[in-house]
Structures are given as structure tokens and as C-alpha cells.
N, C-alpha and C positions, 0 to 999 in steps of 0.2 A: 504494500500500500504506500502511495506517495505521501510522505509527511508534509511536503511543501508543494501543494497542488498549483500554487500561483507562480512558482519559480520559472517555468517555461515561458509563461506570458510576460513576466517581468523582464526576462532575458530578451525576448523579442522587442518589447517596448524600449529597452535600453539600447538595443542595436539601432533602432530608428532614431531616437531622440538624444542619445548621449553626445554624439559629435556636435549637434546643434546647440545643446546646452553648454558645452565647453566653449564654443565660439561666442555665444552670447555673454558668458561670464568674462571672457577676455575683453569683449567690447565694453562691458560695464566697468570693469576694473581699470583698464588701460586707456580706453578711448570713450569716455562718457560724452553724451550729447543730449540736446533737448528732445522731448517726446515726439515732436513733429518730424524730426529727422529719423526717428525709429520707424514711423509710418512710411516715410520715403524709402527707407532701407527695405522694408517689407515689400514695397512695390517693385523695387529694382530686383530684389531676390526672387520674386515670383516670375519676373521676365527671364531671369537667369535660369530658373527651374525649367522653363519651357525648352530652352536650349539644351540643358543637361539631360532632361528626360528624353528628348529626341535623340541625343547621342546614345543614351542607354538602350533605347528601342533598337537602334541599328546594331549596337553591340550584342544584344540578345539574339537578333536575327542573323547577323553575319560574323559575330565574334571578332569585330574589328572596331577600333577607335576611329570615328569619322572626324578628321580634322577640318572638314569643310562644312560642319554643321551650321555655323553662323552664316556662312556665305550662301547656303541653300536658301535662306530667307532674305539675304541682302539683295540679290538680283531682282526678285519679284517686288520687293519694297521700293527699290530705285525705279522700277518700271511704273508702279502705282503712283509714287510721289511725283515722277516726271509728268504723268498724265494729269495730275492735279495742278501742279505749278505751271507747267509750260503749255498744256493743252486746255486747261480750264474745265476739265471734266468733273462732274459731280463726285464728291468724296466717296460716297457709298458705292457708286458704279466703279470708280477706280480701284477701290479696295477689293471689290468682287473680281475684277479683272486680275488684280495681283494675286488673289487667292487661287484662282483657276490656273494662272501661270505657275504658281508654286507647285500645284499638283502635277502639272505637265512636266515641269523641270525635274522634280524628284523622280517621276516615272521614267523619263527619258535617260537621266543619268544612270539609273539602275540598269536599264535595258542595254544601253549603248556602251557603258563603261564598266560598271560594277560587275555585271554578269560575265564579262570577259575574264574576270579574275576568280570565277567561282571555284575552280580547281586549283588556284594558286595558293601558296601559303598566306596566312592572314597578315603576316608582316609585310608582304608585298602589297597587299590590298590597302593596308594602312598608309604605305608610302604613296600609293595612287591617290588616296584622298588628300594628301598634302599637295600634290600637283593639281588636283581638282580644285582645291581652295584657291590657289593662285589663278587658275583659269577663270573661276567665277568672279574673283576680284577684278580681273581684267575686263570681263563683260560688264560689271557694274560701273567701271570707269568709262567704257566705250558707249554704254547705253544712252546717256544724255546727249551725246553728240548727234544722234539721229534727229533730235529736236533742235539742233544747232545751239545746244546749251553746254556749259562747262560742268564737269563733275565737282560740285561744291557741297558743303554741308547743308542739309535740308532740315527744316522743322515743319512737320505736317500735323496740324491740330485737328482734333475731333470737332466737327461743326456744331457743337452744343455749348451754350453759354451757361457756365456754372463755376462758382468760386467759393471756397471756404478758407478762411485765414486762421492758421494755427502757428503762432510765432515759433520760428522765423520763416515759415513756409506759407505759400498760397497754393492750395490744391485746386485743380481745375477738373474739367470733364476728362481730360487725358489721364489723370491719375486714377479717377474712379473707373474708367474703362480698363486701365491696366490691371487693377485688382479684380474686376468682375470677369473679364474675358480670360485672364490667366487661370483663375480658379475653375471656371467652367471648362476650359480646355483640359486642365489636369484631371478634373473629376471625370470628364468624358473618356479620357485615355484609360483611367483606372477601371471604369465600368466596362470598356471594350475588352481589356485584357482579362477581366475576371469573368465576364458572363457571355462573351461572344465566341463563336467558332474561330474567328481570326485570332483572338487572344490565346486560345488554347493551342492553335497551330503555331503561333509565334514561339511559344514556350517549347513545343515539341521540336520544331526545327532548330531552335537554339541549342538544344541538348544533343541532337544527332541528326544532321540534315539528311544524310544518306538513308538512315533508317526511316525517318519521317517520309521521305520520298517513296520508299518501298511500301509504306503503309497507306499510300494514296494522298498524302498531303502535297498540294501543289507548291513546292518550296520556292520555285522561281517566281511564280505569280505572287506569292505571299511576300517575298522580299521587295517586289515592286511596290506593293501596298505599303509596306513599312517605310520605304524611302519617301513615298509620297506623303505619308503622315508626318514624318520627320521634317520634310520641307514645309508643310503647313504650319507645324509648331514653331519652326524658326521664323517663318513669315509673320506669324502673329506676334512673336516676341519683338522682332525688329521693328515692325510697324507701330506697335504701341510705344516702343522706346523712342521712335522718331517724333512722337508728339510730346514726350516728357523731357528727354535729354537732347533731342536732335539726332539726325542721322549722319554720322561721319562716313564719307565716301572713301573707300580704299582700305588699305591695310590697317589703319588706326582702329577699326572695329575689331580686328581679329584677335589680338594676342591677349588682352586683359579679359575679354569675354570668354575666349577659349580656355584660358588658364582657370578662370572661375568655374566654368563648367567641368573641367577636368578635376578640380578640387572637390566639387560636389560628387562627381562620380567615384573618386577614390574613397571619400568618406562614406558613400553608400555602397561600397563593395561592388560597383559597376552594375549590379542587377537589382538591388533593393530600391525600387522606385519611391516608396514613401521616405526612406532615409535620404535619397538623393534630393527629393523635393524639399524636405525640411532643412537639410544642410545648405541648399542653395539659398533659401530664404535667410538663414542665419548668416551666410556669407554676405548677402546684400545688406543686412543690418550692420555687420562688421565693416563693410566698405564705407558706409556713410559715416560711421564713427571715426574711421581712419582719415577720411577726407575732411571731416570737421576739425580734427586735431591737427592735420597737416594741410591746411587750406592752400598754402603756397607751393605744395609739392604733391600733386595728385598721383604721381607715379609711385609714391611710397607704398601704396596699397599692393603693388606688385611684389614688393618684398614680403609683406604679410602673407600674401597668397603662396609665395614660394615656401615660406616656413610651414604653412598649413599642409602643403603637398608633401614636403619632406617628412614631417611628423606622421602624417597619415600613412605613408609608405613604410616608415620604420615600424609602425605598430600593425601593419596589415599582415594577416595570416596568409601563409602559402596556400594556394588553392589546390584542392585534391579532387575536384570534380573531373569527370571524364571529358566534358566539353572543353574545359580550360586546358587540360593536358593535351587534347588533340589539337587545339588551336595554337599551341606553342610551336611555332614553325621555324623551319630553317630559312636561311637567306639564299634561296635558290637562284634569285636574280643575279647574284654576283658569281656567275660561273667562273670557276678557276681556269685561267688560261694555261693550256698545256704547253710545255716546251717542245722544241723540235725533237722528233723521235731520235733515239740513239742510232737507229739504222742509217740516218741521214746526217746527223749532227757533225760527225767527224770527217765527212767526205770533203775533198778539197774544194769543189765548186760551191758547196753550201758554206764552207768556212770563208771563202773569198767573198761571197755575196753578203754574208753577215758583216764582215769587216768593212766592205764598201758602204753598207747601210749605216753602220755606227760612225764611220768617218764622215759621211755626208751630213748626218745630223749634227755631229760634233762641230764640224767646220762651219755649218750654218749658224749654230748657236754662238760660236766664237766671233763670227763676222757681223753679228747684229749691230753692235755699237758703231762699226765702220759703215754699215749700210745706212744708219741714221746719224751719221756724224754731224750733219748740219741741222738736226732736229732733236734738241734735248728732250722735248716732250715725249717723243716716241721712245727714246732711251729709257725714260722713267716708266713708260708703259710696259716696256720689255721686262724691266725689273719687277714690276707689279705682277706680270704673268708668272714669273719664276716664284715669287712669294706665294701666289695662290695655288701653284702646283704643289708646294709644300703643304699648304693647308688641306688640299684635297687628298694628299697622301695620308695625312693624319686620319681622314675619314675612311680611306681604304683599309687602314689597320683596324680601326674600331668597328666599322660597319661591314666592310667587305670581308674581313677575316673572322671576326667574332660575332657578327650579327647584332651588334648593339647600336640602335639608332641614336644619333646625337642631333638635336635641334638647337643646340646652343654652342656649336663649335667656335663661332666667332667670339664668344665670351671667353673661352680659353685663350684664343688669340689676343684678346684685349688684355688679359692679365699678363701674358708674356710681353705685350707692348709696354704696359705701365711699369712692370718690373725692370725691363731692359732700359727704358728711358730714365728711370730713377738711378739705375746703376751707372749709366754713362754720364748723366748730368750732375749727380751728387757725389758718387764715389769715383768718377772718372775711370771707369773700367775700360780695359781693352775690348775690342769688338768680339773676340772669341769668348772672353770671360763673360761678357754681357749676354751672349747667346746661351752659354751654358747655364748661367744663373736664371735666365728666363725659362729655359726648358725645365730645369729642376723644380722651380717654384710652381710652375704650371702643372707639372706632372703630379706634384703633391695635391694641388687643388683638384685636379681631375679625379684622383683616387678618392678624395673625400666626397666629392659630388656623387661618385658611383656607389657609395656605401648603402644608401636607402634601397637600391634595386638589386644588389648582388645576389640575394637569396630568392628573388622573384624572377619569373619567366615572362617572356613576351615583350610588350611594347613599353614597359615602365621606364626604361632609360630615356625614351623620348619625352615623357612627361617631366621627369626630373630635370633634364637638360634644358627644356623650354622654360621651366620655372627658374632655373639658374640664370638663363639669359635675361629674363625680365628683371630678376633681382639685381643682376650686375648693372644693368642700365639704370635702374631706379636708385640704387644705394651703394652697392659694393665698390663700384669704381666711379662714384659721383664725387667730383672735386668739392662740392658744397659740404660734404660730410667728412672727407679725408683730405688733409692738407698735403700729404706726401705725394699725391698724384700730380705728375708734371703737367703744367698748363702753358709753359713758355715754349718758345721755339728751341728746337734741339739742334745741336751741332753733331755731325756724324763722328763717331769715335775713330780712332786710329786702329789699324790692324797690326798686331805684334808691336805696337808702340812706335812704329816708324813709317808705316805705309798709310798715306792719307786716302780717304774715301770720299772726298768732297765732290769729285766729278761724277756725273751720272754713269759714265762708262766704267769707271773703277768700281762703283757700287754694284753695277750689273754683274761684273765678273766675280765680285765677292759673293753676291747672292747665288750666282750660278755654281760657284764652288761649294757653297753650303748645300745646295740642292744635290750636287753629285755625292757628297759625303752621306747625306740622308738616304739617298737611293741605295748606295752600297750597304749602309747599315740595315735598312729595311729588307733588302734582299737576303742579307745574312740571317736576319731573324726569321724570315719566311722559310729558309732551308733548314733551320734548326728545329729542335724538339718544341721550342716555344711556339713557332709558327704552326707546327702540326697540331699542337694542343688547341690553339685558338680556332683553327679550322674545324677541329673535331667538335668543339662545343657549339660552333655555328651550325653544324650539320645535325647533331644529335646529342643533347646534353646528357640524357640518361645513358646512352651508349658510351659516352666519354667517361661518365662516372663509373660504369661497370669495369672500365680498364684502369681504375685508380686515379683518374684525373680529378684534381680539386677544382671544381667549376668556379667556385667563388674566387679563388686565387687567380684563376685564368682570366676571369672578367676584370678583376682589379688590375691585372697586368696589362690588359688591352687598353683600359682607360689611361693607365699611367704612361704607356708608350705613346698613345695618341696625344695625350696632353703635353708630353715632352716635345713632340714634333710641332704641335700647334704653338707652344710657347716660343720656340725658335722662330717660327714664321712671324709671330707677333713682334718680336724684337727687330727682325729685319724690316717689317712693314712700318713700324713707327719711326725708324731712322730713315727709311726711304721718303716718308712724308714729312719728316723733320718736325713732328708735332703729334700730340696725343689728342684725338677728338673722339669721344665715346660714340658719336652718331655713326662713325664708320664701322663700328662693331655691334650694331643693334641687332635685335631679334630678326628683323627682316633680312639682314645680311646673312645670318646663320641659316635661314631657310633657303636663301639663294645659293649659298655654298653647298648645302646638302643636295639641292636640286642639281647643281652642276656636277657633283660627284656621281650621282645616279645616272645622269645623261652621259657623262664620259665613260662610265663603267667602273664598278667597284671591284672588279676581279683582277685588275692589272694596274701597274703604275703608268702605263701608257694612257689608260682611261683617265687617270688623275690629270695628266697633262691636257688631254682633249677637253675635259670638263672645265679646267681653268680657262682655256681659250674660249670655250662656249660662254662662260659666265661673263668674262671681261669684254669679250667681243660684243655681247648683247648690251652691256652698259655703255660702251663707247660708241657704237654705231647705230643702235636703234634710237629713233627720234624722241621718245618720251617714256615716262614711267609706265604708261598703259601697255606699250609694246614690249617693254622689258618683262613685265609681269606675265603677259600673254606668252612670250617666248619661253619663259622658264616653266610655267605650268603645262603648256601644250607639249613642250619638249620632253618633260618627265613622263607624261601619259603616253606619248608616242613611243618612247623608248621602252617603257614597261610592257606595252602591248606588242610591239613589233620587234624590238631588239632588247630582250631582257638582259643581255650582257653589256649593253651600252655601246657607244660609238667605237670604243676600243675593240669590241668583239668583231666588228666589221673588218678591221685591219687584220686581225689574226685569222679570220675565216679566209680572207684573200690570200694570206700567207700559206695556210694549209692547202688551199686549192692549187697554188703554184707548186708546193712540195709534192702534192699528189701527182700532178702532171709530170714532174721531174722523175718521181719514183716509177711511174708507169713507163716512161720512155727508156729508163735505164734497166727496167726489168727487176726492180728491187721490191720485195714484198714488205710492206709496212702495215701491220695489222691495225695500229691505232689510227692510221689515215684512211685505210680502205674498208674498215669495218662497216661504216654507215652505208656505203654504196653496195657492199657485199650483201648486207642484210636486205636492202631494197631489191636487189636483183636475184636473191635466192628464192628457191621454190617455197610454196606455202608450208610444206612439211619440213622445212629446214630447221636445224637446231643450232643456236649460236652459243658457243662456249664462252667462258669467262676471259679467255685469251683472244676473243673476237674471231676465231676461226669458225668455219661454217661446214656442216655436214648434213646430209639428208636424214630423214627419220629412219630409213633402213640401215644406214651406216651407223647411226647412234645405237639402234637396238643390237646390231652385230657387235659393236664395241663393248656394250654393256654385258652381253652374254659371254664374250671372250674374257672380260675382266672377272666375271663371277666364276667361270670355269678355271681360270688361272689361279684364283684364290683358293 
């Protein structure tokens, strides 16, 4: 007999309300504010709950974090607001058009893009949503231009006259609408999940999509419905916010809203919708308290959100559910580039061709300063390309090797830049010592940032590093809070205390030499046991553990190596620019760098170089921010759908094709090159061995019988 019959109920209630209670206590103790602002916080929190619950629905249906959730509603709201402001259409008719466009947008995105990744690892689909968010931001920037209007901040009020004054706030019909429609939407979602067949099917497909499909559940159609519902919820949230706070056009909407929604998701364990809702409301109240206490520094709330995320992840239990374990995926998109086969590598023609290729690339890189000897600006751009190649190499190590997504890589670069600038301007360090100091300090910081997610699987490093990026911009490297951060113009240090680096050409060669050393070091790590361990945890954490690999230590090592490389890049970059400006290292730049690494290819160092050229080429040659965001988002989606290995894989495929032609002409059998064509041309009853040789079914049976008789 249960002596404490109320304990299970109390435990469930505590799971729902305890995080919210803690957040409210933090607000009351550290950030007190007038009661009117509490009401304002509840309104903002309810709008945030719509975004967070929409993300939770997609997570339950696809087991993926949708980083484009806010942008799903942004595009229809910009459409509706433009109809109202520029076309003079009735408010209610424009909102209806926006609502219908949200349904269509969510459905089309699921059918055209998301469904293409149905069999892909969830990690790949999560990366696709990052590219999708940038694509939708670009559309929201382009949309007003169809009315010959510019993308500016919009305020669209509900056409109802109503005011209530509660010091120091004046509440209008927009605020009342925010409360009313948010609650109605959340209640409607709860009733749908609890009492309708759609809700039951969502839960079933979330647990096991293949099994649900076999049982007759239309999984594909159901996921289309879920994405349409998520788009509608985001539309309602952003539309109501447009009347209360205004509608910021572009990336400014993304990061704080996204991090607040992710915080609520983490506090609600990603699937507990009541806990997510209550936590989002509590975060809204906390946000108003922080803004009231730091009225001149609105970005301070990002630091508070980052702390909430870190603490929530530290106390989060490891999931043991079958769905979560199945959705913990490998980084299949970063296909490992295979070397030239041993049968061909040591042949004289191949060795000569490799030598010619290396010499051609090396001579071209060395001649760049002379090609631009009359253009100092292009010499500086060449040095910037070298620096960003180093940054993308750090992502190859972290994401391509170990499968840990970083959405805050430029923040690690920023710490390397700040430390390097301090070392040369205050301690007057040599250039090499400054690089080493920046690398070591940033490696320690990266290791610390990785701690909350080391024992967790899946996408959690992306959440932590995004929070770190926002906290870095708002506080950690804010010169208003820390006086040690250099703000004056920097003089470039000397190399070995006697070689000056003042000219752009000399600094280019210094950066190029640093890149060469890093490439040699990274290749050495890749060939060592450390590299094999990192690749193993990327492919299969459980399998690696069964062979005695310490997964936590391996992840920590991946962050440490990546941070060291990023810190060196930061030191190079700050002295290239000869000044520290935090806007250069913002969260938007971290997203762009990650996008460039994916587009270039996370499976090879060549991909890192192509990604850096893609990123900087877009920034230098595309005419506006709209086109830059469009190129990055569309580029990522196209690569993930058509070229999973990135642009670098195209080069290696061409190399393998040429090697195959050479081997066929010389009559050399190279199984690793000929296996694919052999399998395609083999008869239907062919058997392919692990060494890529091919035999018919009769030959296989004969070989098996001979083996049995011989034993």
C-alpha cells in the first residue's frame, strides 16, 4: 500500500512549476520591478511560449530543434504588415491573408525541404533548419521591396481603441489581444494533443516513426500538419509582438527570441508542454525585471539567458528513452575524404602530378602579394581569407571530426583576439608568444563552455555555444564592464623581436605560415589515435564506449583543440584589423562561419578553404545584406540536399574519376575506386565482399561449401 499517495502528483507538479518558481524568485530577489511590469512580462512570456511550444511540437514530430521557428512567422507577418502599411488593406483581411500564408509556408517547407531529410540523421536536419532560418530572413528583407518599400521596423496596432494606465505602463488593445489570443492558442494546442487523433498520432510518430508508419499512421502527412501548426503559432506570436514591441526586420529578431525559446525548452525537458509554457512565461517576467534594472543595457538579458541555459543543462538528466537514443545521430554529412589508394599513390606519374599540384598552389599563394602589389586593400583581403580558413579548420575539428555543432565559434575567436591584443599592447609580447597565449586561453575557455553538454547527446552543444555567443557580446567581452579589453588602435607586434609586420605583404606571409603550421598539426592529429577516437564518437558513441573510449574526455579534447585553433585565428585577425571591435565577432558572424564550413565541406581541410572563400566572397561582392543572407542560407540547403560532402567533395570526386581512368588505362585493379561501378554493373544475384570484390550467388555458395568442407 502506498503510504504517500500524493507523492507522484506532487512530483509531476514540481516538474512543471519548479523551474518557473526558481526564475520568479530570482526576479524578485535580484531584479525587482513595479507590478505593471510583471503584467508586461507575462504578456511577453506568453508570446514566447507560442514560439517555444511550436519548437516543441516539431521536436516531438521530427526529433529535431527547429532553429527557424521564429522566422516561420516572420515572413507571413512582414507580408501582412506590408499589406496594411503600404497597400492600405483592412487589418483583419491582412491578418487573414498572413495566417493563410503561414499555413502554406509551413506546409511547403515541410514538403519541399524537410521531407528530403526524412532518412537523414537528425543532426543534419537541425543544420538544415539553420540554413532555412537564414533563407527566411532573406525573404523577409526582400518582401517589402515588391511594394517599393524598404525593410524597416514596423509597428502594427490592433484597430481597437482601449487604454488602461497602471504606473508606469499604459496597456492598450494590443496587450489585451496578446494575453487573450496567446492563451486561446495554447489551450487549443493542448486540447488537440490530448483529445484528437492528430495529437495521438503526433505522440506515436515521435516515439517511433517507422513503427507508426507500419501501423497505418500517415507520418509524412502528419509532419506537414505539425509544421503548418508551428508556422501558425509563430505567426500569431510575431504578429501580436508587432503591435506591442514593434517588428524588427532581419536578424535582430532571431537570437534573443531563439535563445529564450531554447531556454524554455531545456527547462521543460523538450517535450513537457505545460512546463515549457510556464517556464516561458517566467522567463518573460524575468526579462522585464532585467530590462528594468539595466535600462541602458538591454543586451544584459542575454547573459541571464545564457546562465539559465547552462544551469538547466548541468542539472538535466540523461535521456534513456528509445526515441532520444535513436535520434542521437552521426555526422554523416561530413564524409571522410579518402586518400589516394596505395595501389596508385607511389606510382611515378601520380607522384609527379601531386607534386605539380602542390607546387602550383604553393606558388600561387606565395605570389598573391606581388599580384596585388599596387592594391593594399586586396592584400588585406588575402590575409583575411587565410585567417578565416583557420577559423573554418577549427570547425572541421569540432564538427566534422567529433560531430559537435558550434554556433558560437566567432566568440572563441573574439576571446583569442582580446587576449592577443592585450598581450601585445600591454605586455609587448612577440607575435609567436601572443599567438600561443591566445590559443591556450581560448582552449581553456572552450573546454569550460563544453562542460554542460559533455554527458549529453545530440544537439546540446549548439544550444550552449549560441548562449555563449550572446553572453560574450552582451557582457563577457563588453568594454563597459571590463577595462582590460583593448579599445585603442593596435600596433602589429614584431616576429622573433626583429622582423616587422607593418606591411600588408609581410603580415600575409606571417598568416600564411601560421596556416601551414596549423594544417601540419591538424593532419598529424587526424592520423593519430586522437583523430581516430574523435571520428569514432562522431560515428557511434556507444560503439566507441564499448572499445574503452572515454567519450566525455574525447568531446572535451575536441573543444579544446578547436578553441586553441580559433584563439590563434582571433589573435591574427585582431592584429590584421589593428583594433578590437566586438561587432565583428557577433552571433550573426558565428552563424555565417558555420554556414561557410558546411558549404565548403566539413570532411576535409580543402573544404575549410573553399568555405572561407565562399563566406568572404559573399561579403565582399554581393551588393547588400539581403543577398548575403540569401546566399548563405540557400547555399547551406543546396549543399545539404545535393552535395552532403560540401564543395570540397566535388574536387575529390573529380580526382577519383581521373584516378579511375588512369587505373583502367594502365590495367591496375583498385578495389576502392572500382567498387561502386562494379556493384552497379554486377548481376542482380551478385555478392559484394567487404574487400569490394564481386562474385555471383553460385560462386558464393560454392565458396561457402568449400570452406565448410575444408573445416
